[in-house]
NUKE-570539 format. One line per field, with one value per residue (C-alpha): residue number from 1; residue in one letter; x, y, z. Coordinates in steps of 0.5 Angstrom, whole numbers. Layout:
! NUKE-570539
lumti (NUM | ...)
rose (A | ...)
east (X | ...)
north (Y | ...)
up (Z | ...)
***
This chain:
! NUKE-570539
lumti (1 | 2 | 3 | 4 | 5 | 6 | 7 | 8 | 9 | 10 | 11 | 12 | 13 | 14 | 15 | 16 | 17 | 18 | 19 | 20 | 21 | 22 | 23 | 24 | 25 | 26 | 27 | 28 | 29 | 30 | 31 | 32 | 33 | 34 | 35 | 36 | 37 | 38 | 39 | 40 | 41 | 42 | 43 | 44 | 45 | 46 | 47 | 48 | 49 | 50 | 51 | 52 | 53 | 54 | 55 | 56 | 57 | 58 | 59 | 60 | 61 | 62 | 63 | 64 | 65 | 66 | 67 | 68 | 69 | 70 | 71 | 72 | 73 | 74 | 75 | 76 | 77 | 78 | 79 | 80 | 81 | 82 | 83 | 84 | 85 | 86 | 87 | 88 | 89 | 90 | 91 | 92 | 93 | 94 | 95 | 96 | 97 | 98 | 99 | 100 | 101 | 102 | 103 | 104 | 105 | 106 | 107 | 108 | 109 | 110 | 111 | 112 | 113 | 114 | 115 | 116 | 117 | 118 | 119 | 120 | 121 | 122 | 123 | 124 | 125 | 126 | 127 | 128 | 129 | 130 | 131 | 132 | 133 | 134 | 135 | 136 | 137 | 138 | 139 | 140 | 141 | 142 | 143 | 144 | 145 | 146 | 147 | 148 | 149 | 150 | 151 | 152 | 153 | 154 | 155 | 156 | 157 | 158 | 159 | 160 | 161 | 162 | 163 | 164 | 165 | 166 | 167 | 168 | 169 | 170 | 171 | 172 | 173 | 174 | 175 | 176 | 177 | 178 | 179 | 180 | 181 | 182 | 183 | 184 | 185 | 186 | 187 | 188 | 189 | 190 | 191 | 192 | 193 | 194 | 195 | 196 | 197 | 198 | 199 | 200 | 201 | 202 | 203 | 204 | 205 | 206 | 207 | 208 | 209 | 210 | 211 | 212 | 213 | 214 | 215 | 216 | 217 | 218 | 219 | 220 | 221 | 222 | 223 | 224 | 225 | 226 | 227 | 228 | 229 | 230 | 231 | 232 | 233 | 234 | 235 | 236 | 237 | 238 | 239 | 240 | 241 | 242 | 243 | 244 | 245 | 246 | 247 | 248 | 249 | 250 | 251 | 252 | 253 | 254 | 255 | 256 | 257 | 258 | 259 | 260 | 261 | 262 | 263 | 264 | 265 | 266 | 267 | 268 | 269 | 270 | 271 | 272 | 273)
rose (M | R | E | L | S | L | E | E | Y | K | K | T | I | T | E | V | L | V | K | I | D | E | I | C | R | S | N | G | I | N | Y | F | L | F | A | G | T | L | L | G | A | V | R | H | K | G | F | I | P | W | D | D | D | I | D | I | C | L | L | R | E | D | Y | D | R | L | A | A | I | I | Q | G | G | D | Y | G | L | N | F | I | R | I | E | E | N | K | D | T | V | Y | P | Y | G | K | V | C | D | T | R | T | F | L | M | E | D | N | L | R | L | V | R | G | Y | G | A | F | V | D | V | F | P | F | D | F | V | P | D | N | A | E | E | R | E | K | L | R | K | K | Q | L | F | R | W | K | L | I | Q | H | S | S | K | L | R | V | I | K | T | D | D | R | K | R | N | L | M | R | Y | G | A | F | F | L | G | H | M | N | D | T | R | K | L | I | E | R | M | N | D | E | C | K | A | L | N | K | N | R | T | N | T | V | G | L | V | W | D | K | S | Y | P | L | E | E | Y | L | E | T | S | E | V | E | F | E | G | H | R | F | L | A | P | K | D | P | D | I | D | L | T | I | K | F | G | D | Y | M | T | L | P | P | E | K | D | R | V | L | K | H | F | L | K | C | Y | V | S | A | E | G | D | D | G | G | D | R | A)
east (-51 | -57 | -58 | -59 | -65 | -64 | -65 | -60 | -55 | -56 | -55 | -49 | -45 | -47 | -43 | -37 | -37 | -37 | -31 | -28 | -29 | -26 | -19 | -19 | -21 | -15 | -10 | -11 | -14 | -19 | -24 | -31 | -38 | -39 | -44 | -50 | -49 | -46 | -53 | -57 | -54 | -55 | -62 | -64 | -60 | -59 | -59 | -63 | -69 | -68 | -61 | -57 | -50 | -45 | -39 | -33 | -27 | -20 | -14 | -10 | -5 | -10 | -13 | -7 | -5 | -12 | -12 | -5 | -8 | -14 | -10 | -5 | -10 | -15 | -21 | -26 | -25 | -22 | -20 | -20 | -17 | -12 | -5 | -7 | -13 | -12 | -19 | -23 | -27 | -27 | -21 | -22 | -23 | -28 | -28 | -32 | -35 | -31 | -37 | -41 | -41 | -43 | -46 | -47 | -51 | -47 | -41 | -35 | -34 | -28 | -25 | -26 | -32 | -37 | -43 | -38 | -37 | -34 | -28 | -26 | -19 | -18 | -13 | -10 | -13 | -11 | -14 | -15 | -22 | -21 | -15 | -19 | -25 | -20 | -17 | -25 | -27 | -21 | -21 | -29 | -28 | -23 | -28 | -34 | -29 | -28 | -35 | -36 | -31 | -32 | -40 | -42 | -48 | -51 | -58 | -63 | -69 | -75 | -71 | -67 | -62 | -60 | -59 | -55 | -51 | -50 | -47 | -42 | -40 | -40 | -35 | -32 | -30 | -29 | -23 | -19 | -17 | -21 | -14 | -10 | -15 | -15 | -8 | -7 | -12 | -9 | -3 | -5 | -9 | -3 | 1 | -3 | -1 | 6 | 3 | 0 | -6 | -12 | -16 | -18 | -23 | -25 | -21 | -27 | -32 | -33 | -28 | -28 | -23 | -18 | -19 | -26 | -21 | -16 | -21 | -27 | -34 | -39 | -46 | -51 | -52 | -56 | -56 | -48 | -43 | -39 | -33 | -35 | -32 | -31 | -37 | -41 | -46 | -40 | -39 | -46 | -48 | -42 | -44 | -53 | -54 | -60 | -59 | -65 | -70 | -73 | -72 | -80 | -82 | -82 | -74 | -74 | -73 | -68 | -64 | -62 | -58 | -54 | -54 | -51 | -50 | -48 | -45 | -48 | -42 | -43 | -51 | -54 | -60 | -63 | -62 | -57 | -52)
north (327 | 328 | 334 | 332 | 334 | 338 | 333 | 329 | 335 | 336 | 328 | 329 | 334 | 331 | 325 | 330 | 333 | 326 | 324 | 331 | 329 | 322 | 325 | 330 | 324 | 320 | 325 | 329 | 335 | 340 | 342 | 346 | 346 | 354 | 359 | 357 | 350 | 350 | 353 | 349 | 343 | 346 | 349 | 343 | 337 | 339 | 343 | 350 | 348 | 354 | 352 | 349 | 348 | 347 | 351 | 348 | 352 | 351 | 355 | 356 | 351 | 345 | 349 | 348 | 340 | 338 | 341 | 337 | 331 | 331 | 333 | 327 | 322 | 318 | 320 | 322 | 329 | 336 | 341 | 347 | 354 | 359 | 356 | 351 | 352 | 360 | 360 | 359 | 366 | 364 | 367 | 360 | 353 | 348 | 341 | 338 | 331 | 329 | 325 | 331 | 337 | 343 | 350 | 357 | 362 | 368 | 365 | 363 | 355 | 353 | 346 | 341 | 344 | 339 | 339 | 342 | 344 | 351 | 351 | 357 | 358 | 362 | 367 | 370 | 378 | 383 | 383 | 391 | 392 | 398 | 395 | 389 | 394 | 397 | 391 | 387 | 394 | 393 | 386 | 386 | 392 | 387 | 381 | 385 | 387 | 379 | 378 | 383 | 381 | 374 | 375 | 374 | 380 | 384 | 382 | 387 | 390 | 394 | 399 | 404 | 407 | 400 | 398 | 403 | 401 | 395 | 396 | 401 | 395 | 391 | 395 | 396 | 390 | 388 | 393 | 388 | 381 | 376 | 371 | 377 | 380 | 373 | 373 | 379 | 378 | 371 | 373 | 379 | 374 | 369 | 374 | 375 | 369 | 371 | 375 | 369 | 373 | 371 | 372 | 369 | 369 | 371 | 377 | 380 | 378 | 375 | 374 | 369 | 367 | 363 | 358 | 357 | 353 | 349 | 345 | 341 | 339 | 334 | 336 | 332 | 334 | 330 | 324 | 324 | 327 | 333 | 337 | 344 | 350 | 349 | 352 | 354 | 358 | 363 | 362 | 363 | 368 | 372 | 370 | 372 | 374 | 371 | 364 | 360 | 365 | 364 | 369 | 372 | 367 | 372 | 370 | 363 | 362 | 358 | 361 | 355 | 358 | 352 | 346 | 340 | 334 | 327 | 323 | 316 | 313 | 316 | 314 | 308 | 309 | 315 | 312 | 317 | 322)
up (3 | 8 | 12 | 20 | 23 | 29 | 34 | 30 | 30 | 37 | 38 | 34 | 38 | 44 | 42 | 40 | 47 | 50 | 46 | 48 | 55 | 54 | 51 | 57 | 62 | 60 | 59 | 65 | 62 | 65 | 61 | 63 | 61 | 59 | 58 | 55 | 56 | 64 | 64 | 61 | 65 | 71 | 70 | 65 | 65 | 58 | 53 | 54 | 49 | 46 | 44 | 39 | 41 | 46 | 49 | 53 | 56 | 58 | 60 | 54 | 56 | 57 | 51 | 46 | 49 | 47 | 40 | 39 | 42 | 37 | 31 | 33 | 34 | 30 | 34 | 28 | 30 | 27 | 31 | 28 | 30 | 27 | 28 | 23 | 20 | 16 | 13 | 20 | 21 | 29 | 34 | 38 | 37 | 34 | 34 | 30 | 27 | 21 | 18 | 18 | 13 | 16 | 12 | 17 | 14 | 11 | 13 | 9 | 8 | 12 | 11 | 15 | 18 | 21 | 27 | 33 | 39 | 40 | 44 | 48 | 51 | 58 | 59 | 64 | 65 | 69 | 77 | 76 | 74 | 70 | 66 | 65 | 62 | 57 | 55 | 54 | 50 | 45 | 43 | 43 | 38 | 34 | 35 | 32 | 26 | 25 | 25 | 20 | 16 | 15 | 13 | 6 | 6 | 10 | 13 | 12 | 17 | 17 | 21 | 16 | 21 | 22 | 16 | 15 | 21 | 19 | 12 | 16 | 19 | 14 | 9 | 15 | 17 | 9 | 9 | 14 | 13 | 17 | 18 | 20 | 25 | 28 | 28 | 31 | 37 | 38 | 39 | 44 | 47 | 48 | 50 | 57 | 60 | 61 | 67 | 71 | 75 | 79 | 73 | 67 | 62 | 55 | 53 | 50 | 54 | 62 | 67 | 73 | 79 | 77 | 83 | 79 | 74 | 78 | 80 | 77 | 79 | 75 | 72 | 68 | 61 | 56 | 61 | 62 | 67 | 64 | 68 | 71 | 74 | 82 | 83 | 77 | 82 | 81 | 74 | 72 | 76 | 73 | 67 | 67 | 74 | 76 | 72 | 75 | 72 | 65 | 60 | 58 | 53 | 47 | 48 | 48 | 40 | 37 | 32 | 28 | 22 | 21 | 15 | 17 | 13 | 14 | 8 | 5 | 8 | 15 | 15 | 18 | 16 | 20 | 26 | 28 | 25)
***
């Protein structure tokens, strides 16, 4: 097996996104570039220079449809999520390239894990801000437990107090079963969709007006046209605030913790993954 360079990895996950786009368009599924990927498309027309992943989101119903199509087809993709992959360490989906094998630093190995696009299901959340914030804090705590429960070790720093907090969080996380934590979180998020509201989003993160996700726009990303929310400015402002202003130079640092490999059968001589 050969390890992919960073540029090869980014090219591979862009190819995964192209496949997702083709599947969604041919099946009438709305997906949306999300978070840093949407920001990269609007501000840089591609990856943020100090970023190395791709995020998309879908309303829960479309998320389930996309999972079923990919899992039932022959696209060279794995759709990994807790419903079918009990060893996953994430409460959301990942669409992975089947030609590749990926190891993420300090996390357990997951079967079928390769170069991936993160796929976030958006659920209906309360329109009332106080109710929504209460729910967000509850699920954010669970998400942090999931993160700590799936780590293999504590990464030490030079700060003694911070180290003590990390050890505490690590042991608290490991008192819980990762799978059960994710399943409980997933079930609670799904249950929210019984009540259709005017607000959707990641339960543990930001929320957005539903109308932004009933229609699509298009943005350029790495030379391709992909779907985005109705008005990307609304979503990016909610997520990032003044999103067109670059962060300080000290924060423009690529944190690449992945090692991705391609098998000899999938290697075409080094030109691409």
